[in-house]
C-alpha positions in Angstrom: 0.0 0.0 0.0 2.9 2.4 0.7 4.6 2.0 -2.7 1.2 2.2 -4.5 0.4 5.4 -2.6 3.7 6.9 -3.8 3.0 5.9 -7.3 -0.4 7.7 -7.1 1.4 10.8 -6.0 4.1 10.7 -8.7 2.1 9.8 -11.8 0.3 13.1 -12.2 3.5 15.2 -12.1 5.3 13.7 -15.0 7.1 10.6 -13.8 6.8 7.1 -15.3 6.5 4.6 -12.5 6.7 0.8 -12.3 5.1 -0.8 -9.3 6.5 -4.2 -8.6 4.3 -6.2 -6.3 4.6 -9.8 -5.0 0.8 -10.4 -5.1 -1.7 -10.1 -7.9 -3.5 -6.7 -8.1 -7.2 -6.4 -7.9 -7.8 -9.7 -6.1 -8.9 -8.3 -2.7 -12.2 -10.2 -2.7 -15.6 -9.3 -1.3 -16.3 -7.7 2.2 -15.7 -10.0 5.1 -16.3 -9.9 8.9 -12.6 -10.6 9.2 -11.4 -7.6 7.1 -8.3 -6.1 8.8 -8.7 -2.5 9.7 -6.1 0.3 9.3 -6.1 3.3 11.6 -5.7 6.4 9.5 -4.7 9.5 11.5 -6.2 12.9 10.7 -3.0 13.8 8.9 -3.2 10.7 6.8 -6.7 11.4 5.8 -5.4 14.8 4.5 -2.7 13.1 2.5 -5.1 10.6 1.0 -7.5 13.4 0.2 -4.8 15.4 -1.6 -4.0 12.2 -3.7 -7.7 12.0 -4.7 -8.1 8.7 -2.9 -10.3 9.7 0.0 -13.6 9.8 -2.0 -13.0 6.1 -2.8 -12.6 5.3 1.0 -14.9 7.6 2.8 -18.1 5.5 2.5 -16.5 2.6 4.3 -14.3 4.6 6.8 -15.4 4.7 10.4 -14.5 7.9 12.2 -12.7 8.1 15.5 -14.3 10.9 17.5 -12.7 10.1 20.8 -9.8 8.2 22.2 -10.0 6.7 25.7 -6.7 5.6 27.4 -6.8 3.6 30.6 -4.8 1.2 32.7 -6.3 -2.0 34.1 -6.4 -2.1 37.9 -5.5 1.6 38.3 -7.5 4.8 38.6 -7.5 7.5 36.0 -7.9 7.7 32.3 -7.0 10.2 29.5 -9.6 11.2 27.0 -9.0 13.0 23.6 -11.9 14.5 21.6 -12.1 15.6 18.0 -14.3 18.6 18.9 -11.7 19.9 21.4 -9.0 19.7 18.7 -11.2 21.5 16.1 -11.2 18.6 13.6 -13.9 16.5 12.1 -12.4 13.3 13.4 -9.1 12.4 15.2 -8.8 9.6 12.6 -10.6 6.9 10.7 -10.5 3.1 10.6 -10.9 1.5 7.1 -10.4 -2.0 5.9 -7.1 -2.7 4.2 -9.0 -4.4 1.4 -10.8 -1.1 0.7 -7.5 0.8 0.6 -6.0 -1.8 -1.7 -9.0 -1.6 -4.1 -8.9 2.2 -4.2 -5.1 2.2 -5.0 -5.6 -0.4 -7.7 -8.5 1.5 -9.2 -6.5 4.7 -9.3 -3.3 3.2 -10.6 -4.9 1.1 -13.3 -6.3 4.3 -14.8 -2.9 6.0 -15.1 -1.0 5.4 -18.4 2.2 6.5 -16.7 2.1 3.6 -14.3 3.1 0.0 -15.1 1.8 -2.6 -12.7 4.1 -5.6 -12.6 2.6 -8.4 -10.5 3.0 -11.0 -9.2 6.8 -10.4 -9.2 9.7 -10.2 -6.7 13.0 -8.5 -6.8 16.0 -10.8 -7.2 18.8 -8.3 -8.0 19.7 -4.6 -7.7 22.6 -2.8 -9.2 23.6 0.8 -9.9 25.7 2.1 -12.8 26.5 5.5 -14.3 23.2 5.9 -16.0 20.7 4.7 -13.4 19.6 1.6 -11.5 18.6 -1.8 -12.7 16.3 -4.3 -11.0 16.1 -8.0 -11.8 12.6 -9.3 -11.1 11.3 -12.8 -11.0 7.8 -13.7 -12.1 5.5 -16.0 -10.1 6.2 -19.8 -9.9 9.7 -19.7 -11.5 8.7 -17.5 -14.4 11.4 -15.9 -16.6 13.6 -13.1 -15.1 13.4 -9.7 -16.6 15.1 -6.3 -15.9 13.6 -2.9 -15.2 15.7 0.3 -15.4 15.0 3.6 -13.8 16.7 6.7 -12.3 15.3 6.0 -8.8 14.3 2.8 -6.9 12.0 3.2 -3.9 12.0 0.2 -1.4 8.6 -0.2 0.1 8.9 -3.9 0.6 8.4 -4.3 4.3 10.2 -5.0 7.6 12.5 -7.6 6.1 13.2 -5.6 3.0 15.0 -7.5 0.2 16.0 -4.2 -1.5 17.5 -2.8 1.8 19.6 -6.0 2.1 20.6 -6.0 -1.6 21.8 -2.4 -1.2 23.9 -3.3 1.8 21.9 -1.0 4.2 22.0 -2.4 7.7 19.2 -2.1 10.3 18.9 -1.8 14.0 16.5 -4.4 15.3 15.2 -5.0 18.8 12.7 -7.7 19.7 10.1 -6.5 22.1 9.4 -10.1 23.2 5.8 -9.5 22.5 3.2 -10.9 20.0 0.1 -9.1 18.8 -3.1 -11.1 18.5 -5.4 -9.4 16.0 -9.1 -10.1 15.4 -12.4 -8.3 14.9 -15.0 -8.5 17.6 -18.6 -7.4 18.1 -19.4 -5.6 21.4 -22.8 -5.6 23.0 -23.1 -1.8 22.8 -22.4 0.6 19.9 -18.8 1.7 19.9 -19.9 5.3 19.4 -16.8 6.0 17.4 -14.5 5.7 20.4 -11.1 4.1 20.1 -9.9 2.5 23.3 -6.3 1.9 24.4 -6.1 -0.1 27.6 -2.8 -1.1 29.3 -3.1 -4.5 30.9 -0.6 -6.8 32.7 -0.2 -8.9 29.6 0.4 -5.8 27.3 -1.5 -3.1 25.5 -5.0 -3.8 24.3 -6.5 -1.6 21.6 -10.1 -1.6 20.3 -10.8 0.5 17.2 -14.3 1.3 15.8 -15.1 -0.5 12.6 -18.1 -0.4 10.3 -20.9 -2.8 10.9 -20.8 -2.4 14.6 -17.5 -4.2 14.9 -14.3 -3.3 16.6 -10.7 -4.1 15.5 -8.8 -5.7 18.3 -5.0 -5.6 18.8 -4.1 -7.5 22.0 -0.5 -7.8 23.0 1.0 -10.8 24.9 4.2 -12.6 25.5 4.9 -15.2 22.7 4.0 -18.0 25.1 0.7 -16.3 26.1 -0.1 -15.7 22.5 0.1 -19.4 21.7 -2.4 -20.1 24.5 -4.7 -17.3 23.2 -4.7 -18.9 19.8 -5.7 -22.3 21.3 -8.8 -21.0 23.1 -12.2 -21.4 21.6 -14.3 -18.3 20.9 -16.1 -18.4 24.2 -12.9 -18.6 26.3 -11.3 -15.9 24.1 -14.2 -13.5 24.5 -14.4 -14.2 28.3 -10.7 -13.4 28.8 -11.0 -10.3 26.7 -14.0 -9.2 28.7 -12.0 -9.7 32.0 -9.1 -7.5 30.6 -11.2 -4.8 29.0 -14.3 -4.5 31.2 -17.8 -3.7 30.3 -17.6 -0.2 28.7 -18.9 -1.8 25.5 -21.2 -4.3 27.1 -20.6 -8.0 26.6 -18.7 -9.1 23.6 -20.8 -11.5 21.5 -18.7 -12.5 18.5 -15.0 -13.0 17.5 -13.6 -13.4 14.0 -10.5 -15.2 12.8 -7.4 -14.6 15.0 -3.9 -13.9 13.6 -0.6 -13.2 15.4 2.3 -10.9 14.6 5.7 -10.8 16.4 6.6 -7.3 17.5 10.0 -5.6 17.1 11.5 -2.2 16.5 13.4 -2.1 13.2 15.1 1.0 11.9 17.3 1.2 8.8 20.7 2.7 9.5 20.1 5.2 6.7 17.1 6.1 4.6 18.9 6.3 1.3 21.6 4.6 -0.8 22.9 5.2 -4.4 19.7 5.8 -6.4 17.6 4.2 -3.6 15.1 5.6 -1.0 13.5 3.6 1.7 9.9 4.2 2.8 7.5 2.6 5.2 8.4 -0.6 7.0 11.5 -0.9 4.9 12.8 2.2 6.7 11.1 1.7 10.1 8.8 -0.9 11.7 7.1 0.1 15.0 5.2 -1.4 17.9 1.5 -1.0 17.1 0.7 0.6 20.5 0.2 4.1 19.1 -1.1 3.0 15.7 1.5 5.0 13.8 2.9 2.4 11.3 1.0 3.2 8.0 0.6 6.8 9.1 4.3 7.3 9.5 4.8 5.6 6.1 2.3 8.0 4.4 4.3 10.9 5.8 7.4 9.3 4.1 5.5 9.2 0.9 4.3 12.8 1.2 7.8 14.1 1.9 9.5 12.1 -0.9 6.7 13.0 -3.4 7.1 16.7 -2.7 10.9 16.6 -3.1 10.6 14.6 -6.3 8.1 17.1 -7.6 10.6 19.9 -7.0 13.3 17.8 -8.8 11.0 17.4 -11.8 10.2 21.1 -11.9 14.0 21.9 -11.8 14.9 19.2 -14.3 17.0 17.5 -11.7 17.8 13.7 -11.8 15.4 12.2 -9.2 18.0 9.7 -8.1 20.8 12.3 -7.6 22.5 12.3 -4.2 21.4 15.8 -3.3 17.8 14.9 -3.9 18.0 11.8 -1.7 19.9 13.7 1.0 17.0 16.2 1.1 14.5 13.4 1.6 16.6 11.9 4.5 16.9 15.3 6.2 13.3 16.1 5.8 12.3 12.9 7.6 14.8 12.9 10.4 12.8 14.9 13.0 9.5 13.2 12.5 11.0 9.7 12.5 13.0 10.4 15.6 10.1 11.8 17.5 7.6 9.2 16.4 9.9 6.2 17.0 10.9 7.6 20.4 7.3 8.2 21.4 6.1 4.7 20.3 9.0 2.9 21.8 8.6 4.7 25.1 4.9 3.8 25.3 5.7 0.2 24.5 8.3 -0.1 27.2 6.8 2.1 30.0 3.3 0.6 29.8 4.5 -3.1 29.7 6.9 -2.7 32.7 5.4 -4.5 35.7 7.3 -2.5 38.3 4.7 -1.3 40.9 6.1 2.2 41.3 5.9 2.7 37.6 2.4 1.5 37.6 1.4 4.3 40.0 3.4 6.8 37.9 1.5 5.7 34.8 -1.8 6.2 36.5 -0.8 9.7 37.6 0.4 10.5 34.1 -3.0 9.6 32.6 -4.8 11.8 35.1 -2.4 14.7 34.3 -3.1 14.4 30.6 -6.9 14.3 31.3 -6.8 17.4 33.5 -4.1 19.6 31.7 -5.4 20.9 28.4 -1.9 21.6 26.9 -0.8 18.1 27.5 -3.9 16.7 25.9 -3.5 18.9 22.9 0.1 17.9 22.5 -0.7 14.2 22.7 -3.7 14.7 20.3 -1.6 16.6 17.7 1.0 13.8 17.8 -1.6 11.1 17.5 -3.2 12.9 14.5 0.1 13.2 12.7 -0.1 17.0 12.8 3.0 17.8 14.9 6.0 19.5 13.3 6.4 20.7 9.8 3.7 19.6 7.3 4.5 18.6 3.8 2.4 19.9 0.9 0.3 16.7 0.8 0.0 16.5 4.6 -1.4 20.0 4.6 -4.2 18.7 2.3 -3.0 20.3 -0.9 -2.3 18.3 -4.1 1.2 18.5 -5.5 -0.2 20.3 -8.6 -1.4 23.1 -6.3 2.2 23.4 -4.9 3.8 23.8 -8.2 
């Protein structure tokens, strides 16, 4: 989704773009109870709007009007409200299937974009004229080469391109596993997103369409194995005990999946004729829901810089262009990674004194408006300098 989002941004401003994807395009399938939700911050909604994608998502996007943060077994909670921040919504939750379909619909209409799928990258080299990728078709199909002036790696946490370019990464295993599922509460979710810190780890419930909630429940790897072995009745009972009855009694659970959690950060964002975006550059703990949102800000920053390069007639893969991209992302990446990592560590530490401090911190946020505002701006992706797309303006408007 990250690479396709960048292609949507670049095609209208004069670039020819090849999107190489490991899975077939357009095969997302019909709606399902188990559709995985993506949390889109307010800033991400602006970026998608500037790319012309939001009208394709809006009908199936569920607004987040409030965020409720609490700690199991302790007093105090912090509450953030869209109205207090002067925005229509703090964010939205939309099925990844819907986002994928919107991206495919938009890209398939652009003659400047070549969709190459299913295919994977098997080689990468740079010469004096540009960069060359060797790509392998599905099921041992013939190899082919693609040449361009710039390669963008948007191929995930275990990025093949990052490895082929010799860019190392800093990796730290959190020793945690996220159990992900959709559940149906007994009461309407009222467009409230919940973040509850429990002894087993953070538990998030996000409002979804159809009265569902998207659940992300963090455990140790051993606990996660046990959670996956429970039947639905036991699963919902344990969830109820951890979350409480703010949403009534949970009545249904969908298919469960697990994801191991680690912090991964590339040692640098660029190499010769190569830029990293999304999880190829940084993979975060889901506690603050910043993964795809941070990736979209990568896309927005890189697209703006490449637009300026096109306007100036500059080679988009030139070192000075890529250096500008790396500098433009340094502050946001450092701030967001530090914030997410701190939450993941502070709210999973069982030390009793820290538990009291966490409770007092939540009360302070709830009572002190400037603290609430700062947390809300960060959660919405509106802190710091905003790129053209993040400000809600199309790249054509910024020319």
